[in-house]
C-alpha positions in Angstrom: -22.1 -2.1 -60.1 -18.5 -3.1 -59.3 -17.2 -5.1 -62.3 -13.7 -5.9 -61.0 -13.9 -8.5 -58.3 -10.3 -8.9 -57.2 -7.3 -6.6 -56.7 -4.2 -6.4 -58.9 -1.8 -7.5 -56.0 -2.7 -10.4 -53.6 -1.0 -12.6 -51.1 -0.2 -16.1 -52.2 -3.0 -18.6 -51.7 -5.9 -16.3 -52.3 -7.8 -16.5 -55.6 -11.5 -16.1 -54.7 -13.5 -13.1 -55.9 -14.2 -10.4 -53.4 -17.8 -9.9 -52.4 -19.9 -6.7 -52.3 -20.9 -5.7 -48.8 -22.6 -2.8 -47.1 -20.5 -1.4 -44.3 -23.5 -1.2 -42.0 -24.1 -5.0 -42.4 -20.5 -5.6 -41.4 -20.1 -3.2 -38.4 -23.6 -2.8 -37.1 -24.7 0.5 -35.5 -22.6 3.6 -36.1 -22.6 5.7 -32.9 -22.4 9.4 -32.2 -20.1 11.2 -29.8 -21.2 13.8 -27.2 -20.9 17.5 -27.0 -18.5 18.4 -24.3 -17.8 22.1 -23.3 -14.1 22.8 -23.3 -14.3 24.4 -19.8 -15.4 21.0 -18.4 -12.2 19.2 -19.5 -10.0 17.9 -16.7 -6.5 16.5 -17.0 -6.2 12.8 -17.2 -5.1 10.0 -19.5 -8.1 9.3 -21.8 -8.0 11.0 -25.2 -10.8 13.4 -26.1 -11.0 13.2 -29.9 -12.3 16.1 -32.1 -12.4 16.8 -35.8 -8.8 17.8 -36.2 -6.1 16.0 -38.2 -3.1 16.9 -36.0 -2.1 14.4 -33.3 -4.7 12.0 -34.8 -7.6 14.1 -33.7 -6.7 14.1 -29.9 -7.6 17.5 -28.5 -6.7 16.7 -24.9 -6.3 13.8 -22.5 -9.0 13.9 -19.8 -10.1 11.9 -16.8 -13.2 9.9 -16.1 -14.4 12.9 -14.0 -15.9 14.2 -17.2 -18.3 11.3 -17.2 -20.9 13.5 -15.5 -21.5 17.1 -16.6 -24.8 18.9 -16.3 -26.3 15.6 -15.1 -25.6 13.8 -18.4 -23.2 10.9 -18.7 -20.4 11.2 -21.1 -20.0 8.1 -23.3 -16.7 6.3 -23.1 -16.0 4.4 -26.3 -13.9 1.2 -26.2 -10.6 0.6 -28.0 -10.5 -1.3 -31.2 -12.8 1.3 -32.9 -12.7 3.7 -35.8 -13.6 7.4 -35.2 -14.4 9.7 -38.1 -15.7 13.2 -38.6 -19.0 14.0 -40.4 -17.4 17.0 -42.2 -13.6 16.5 -42.3 -12.4 13.7 -44.6 -9.0 13.5 -43.0 -10.2 13.2 -39.4 -10.5 9.4 -39.6 -8.5 7.1 -37.4 -8.2 3.7 -35.8 -8.4 3.8 -32.0 -6.6 1.1 -30.1 -7.6 2.3 -26.6 -10.7 3.8 -25.0 -11.6 7.4 -25.7 -14.2 10.2 -25.5 -15.2 12.0 -28.7 -17.2 15.1 -29.8 -20.7 15.3 -31.2 -19.5 15.8 -34.8 -17.6 12.5 -34.6 -19.0 9.0 -35.3 -17.7 5.7 -34.0 -17.6 2.3 -35.5 -17.1 -0.6 -33.1 -18.0 -4.3 -33.3 -16.5 -6.7 -30.7 -16.2 -9.5 -33.3 -13.9 -7.5 -35.6 -10.1 -7.8 -35.3 -7.6 -5.0 -35.4 -6.6 -6.1 -38.9 -10.2 -6.1 -40.1 -10.7 -2.6 -38.8 -7.6 -1.4 -40.8 -9.1 -3.0 -43.9 -12.4 -1.2 -43.3 -10.6 2.1 -42.6 -8.7 2.0 -45.9 -12.0 1.4 -47.8 -13.5 4.4 -46.0 -10.6 6.6 -46.9 -10.8 5.5 -50.5 -14.6 6.4 -50.6 -14.1 9.9 -49.1 -11.7 10.9 -51.9 -14.6 11.2 -54.3 -17.2 12.3 -51.8 -19.3 15.5 -52.1 -18.4 17.1 -48.8 -21.3 19.6 -49.1 -23.3 16.7 -47.6 -22.5 15.5 -44.1 -20.6 12.2 -44.0 -23.2 10.9 -41.6 -23.8 7.5 -40.0 -26.5 6.5 -42.5 -24.3 7.5 -45.4 -21.5 5.4 -44.1 -23.7 2.5 -43.2 -24.9 2.3 -46.9 -21.3 2.5 -48.2 -20.7 -0.5 -50.5 -17.3 -2.0 -50.9 -15.6 -5.2 -52.0 -14.4 -7.5 -49.2 -12.5 -10.8 -49.3 -12.8 -13.6 -46.7 -11.7 -13.0 -43.2 -8.3 -14.6 -43.6 -7.4 -12.4 -46.5 -8.7 -9.3 -44.7 -6.4 -10.1 -41.8 -3.4 -10.6 -44.1 -4.0 -7.2 -45.7 -4.6 -5.6 -42.3 -1.4 -7.1 -40.9 0.5 -5.7 -43.9 -1.0 -2.2 -43.3 -0.2 -2.4 -39.6 3.4 -3.4 -40.2 3.8 -0.6 -42.7 2.2 1.9 -40.4 4.5 0.9 -37.6 7.6 1.6 -39.8 6.1 4.9 -40.8 5.4 5.8 -37.2 9.0 4.8 -36.2 10.5 7.1 -38.9 8.1 9.9 -37.9 9.3 9.7 -34.3 12.9 9.8 -35.4 12.1 12.9 -37.5 10.2 14.6 -34.7 13.1 13.9 -32.3 15.6 15.5 -34.7 13.4 18.6 -35.0 13.1 18.8 -31.2 16.9 18.4 -30.9 17.4 21.3 -33.3 14.9 23.4 -31.4 16.9 22.7 -28.2 20.2 23.5 -29.8 18.8 26.8 -31.2 17.8 27.8 -27.7 21.2 27.0 -26.2 23.6 28.0 -29.0 22.3 31.6 -29.4 22.3 34.3 -26.6 19.0 35.2 -25.2 17.5 37.8 -22.9 20.3 40.3 -23.5 23.1 37.9 -22.7 26.5 38.4 -24.4 27.2 34.7 -24.8 25.1 31.6 -25.5 24.6 28.8 -22.9 26.3 26.2 -25.2 29.5 26.8 -27.2 32.2 24.9 -29.2 35.5 24.5 -27.4 38.0 27.3 -27.9 35.5 30.2 -28.1 35.1 32.6 -25.2 34.6 36.1 -26.6 31.4 38.0 -26.2 29.0 38.2 -29.2 28.5 41.6 -30.7 25.2 43.3 -31.5 25.1 44.4 -35.2 22.3 45.6 -37.5 21.6 43.3 -40.4 22.4 46.2 -42.8 26.0 46.3 -41.3 26.7 42.7 -42.3 24.7 42.1 -45.5 23.8 43.9 -48.7 20.5 43.5 -50.4 18.6 43.6 -53.7 14.8 43.8 -54.0 12.5 41.9 -56.2 9.9 43.1 -58.8 6.9 41.7 -60.6 8.2 39.3 -63.2 5.0 37.3 -63.9 5.0 38.5 -67.6 8.3 36.6 -68.0 7.0 33.3 -66.7 7.4 30.5 -69.3 7.3 26.7 -68.8 10.6 26.5 -70.7 12.3 29.3 -68.8 15.8 28.8 -67.5 15.2 30.1 -63.9 13.3 28.6 -61.1 11.1 31.4 -59.5 11.2 32.2 -55.8 7.9 33.8 -54.8 5.6 33.8 -51.7 4.6 30.2 -52.3 8.2 29.0 -52.6 8.9 29.2 -48.8 8.1 26.0 -47.0 7.3 25.8 -43.2 10.7 24.2 -42.8 12.4 27.2 -44.6 13.2 25.0 -47.6 12.4 25.8 -51.2 9.0 24.6 -52.5 9.2 24.1 -56.2 5.9 25.3 -57.7 7.1 24.4 -61.2 7.1 28.1 -62.2 9.9 29.1 -64.5 11.1 32.5 -65.9 13.0 33.4 -69.1 16.4 35.1 -69.1 16.3 38.8 -70.0 17.6 42.2 -68.7 14.9 42.3 -66.0 15.2 38.8 -64.7 19.0 38.5 -65.0 19.3 41.4 -62.5 17.4 39.5 -59.9 19.1 36.1 -60.1 20.3 34.8 -56.8 24.0 33.8 -56.5 25.4 30.9 -54.6 25.8 31.8 -50.9 23.1 34.4 -51.0 19.8 34.2 -49.2 16.2 35.3 -50.0 13.7 36.5 -47.5 9.9 36.6 -48.0 8.3 39.9 -47.0 4.6 39.1 -47.4 2.4 36.4 -45.8 -1.1 35.5 -47.2 -2.2 34.5 -43.6 -2.7 36.6 -40.5 -0.8 34.1 -38.2 2.6 34.6 -40.0 3.6 31.1 -40.9 6.0 32.2 -43.6 6.7 35.9 -43.0 10.4 36.5 -42.7 11.4 33.0 -43.7 14.7 32.7 -45.5 16.1 30.4 -48.1 19.8 29.7 -48.7 20.8 29.3 -52.4 23.7 27.0 -53.1 23.9 27.2 -56.9 24.6 30.1 -59.3 22.2 31.1 -62.0 19.4 28.7 -60.9 16.9 31.0 -59.1 15.3 34.4 -59.7 13.2 36.3 -57.3 9.7 37.7 -57.8 8.2 40.7 -56.0 8.0 40.9 -52.2 11.2 38.8 -51.8 14.5 40.3 -50.9 18.0 39.0 -51.8 20.3 39.1 -48.8 24.0 39.0 -49.7 26.3 38.4 -46.6 29.5 40.4 -46.3 32.8 38.7 -45.5 32.2 38.8 -41.7 28.8 37.0 -42.0 28.9 33.3 -42.8 26.1 32.1 -45.1 25.2 28.9 -43.2 25.2 30.8 -39.9 23.1 33.5 -41.6 20.5 31.0 -42.7 20.3 29.6 -39.2 20.0 32.8 -37.3 17.7 34.5 -39.8 15.2 31.6 -39.6 15.7 31.4 -35.8 16.1 34.2 -33.3 16.1 37.0 -35.9 12.8 35.9 -37.4 11.1 36.3 -34.1 12.1 40.0 -34.2 10.8 40.3 -37.8 7.4 38.9 -36.7 7.2 41.7 -34.1 7.3 44.5 -36.7 4.7 43.1 -39.2 2.0 45.3 -40.6 -1.4 44.6 -42.1 -4.4 42.4 -41.1 -5.5 39.3 -42.9 -2.4 39.5 -45.1 0.6 40.7 -43.2 3.9 42.2 -44.5 7.1 43.8 -43.5 9.3 46.4 -45.3 12.9 45.5 -45.8 14.4 48.8 -44.6 12.7 48.0 -41.2 14.1 44.5 -41.3 17.6 45.6 -42.1 17.5 48.0 -39.1 16.9 45.1 -36.7 19.8 43.9 -34.5 21.3 40.5 -34.4 24.0 39.0 -32.1 27.1 37.7 -33.9 30.3 35.9 -32.8 33.6 36.1 -34.6 33.5 34.6 -38.2 35.3 31.4 -37.1 32.6 30.6 -34.5 29.9 31.5 -37.0 31.4 28.9 -39.4 31.4 26.3 -36.7 27.8 27.0 -35.8 26.7 27.3 -39.4 28.3 24.0 -40.3 26.8 22.2 -37.3 23.2 23.3 -38.2 23.7 22.6 -41.9 24.6 19.0 -41.1 21.6 18.8 -38.7 19.3 20.3 -41.4 20.7 17.8 -44.0 19.9 14.9 -41.7 16.4 16.2 -41.0 15.8 16.6 -44.8 17.1 13.0 -45.4 14.7 11.6 -42.8 11.9 13.6 -44.3 12.6 12.2 -47.7 12.7 8.7 -46.3 9.3 9.3 -44.6 7.7 10.7 -47.7 9.0 7.8 -49.7 7.5 5.3 -47.2 4.1 7.0 -47.4 4.2 6.9 -51.2 5.2 3.3 -51.2 2.3 2.5 -48.8 -0.1 4.5 -51.1 1.2 2.5 -54.1 0.7 -0.8 -52.4 -2.8 0.0 -51.2 -3.9 1.1 -54.7 -2.9 -2.4 -56.0 -4.2 -4.3 -52.9 -7.8 -2.9 -52.9 -10.5 -3.0 -55.5 
């Protein structure tokens, strides 16, 4: 039985206790989607929703021509609905426009509920799934019997409007971040030579010389890692760089692993201006293989096994190196991987790969440009993460 009857944080003017309700009593029947063979999909503008979390579950946009396949009508669900998966806790979204959905999805729709009320219900459902035993299907009957505390309609709408406003701000920041990432992708394509060309499509003023092809071993020295797990200590002075330290954005992921200083670890400390490259990947699709980190402080990081320290020589700018090693060069690294379910590369093979380099002055210009762009992307990512944490904090106090 729910003992607490009101949330910690409320809008002014609301003091009544919240009431226990069953979701099925509020929303009525919970409907099922339809199984739709992928080969029957046609292009169009109506979302086809499946149990994925990316792109809010939208697999493809399709036309109403799919309304009839194998003689069976495909159900078109109205907007102002909630779609959720019976086996994926994160595939749960509010739908503002009409949509099709798959047979493992369920749909909540009631004409008399407002957008704000749906958002209130959605947050209660998300809260419930955090402690749910997902060995059992999150079926319609289970959801219908879900008990939660609900205020009167006016307070529901106030809370829903707050969520909507916060979501709109988050969406705006996400779009800005996505745009910056797309801009970076475009600059990478235009500011580095491709298909055997000697010069890139886009250059800074004052540079006209051809770029030169060099082996990585010609422009950088290297030092290999070794197993240092026995020197891990929560009070250690060094942050450890290992396989799990490489983020998908080629930024350091702090796993809170530290190592002590001794003869073994001191020999594998990364200096400012040096880079580290991961040589293993625990997945077959290679999401981190060949990714490179740029270290900007002395005596802060130490490498574990299967990571290589790359030390640029005088004619190889560190910021430029970080950009090209994570960009065009990494595509070459991915073509020489070995292994199956866990892939790897050997550094001698990596160091023998070619990369195209301009004069050091142009490298510095390009490196500085991409560093500023990366710093801007990182700033927007931090703002977005902070907004999501703020929303989470508010919701914890605004719901019972």
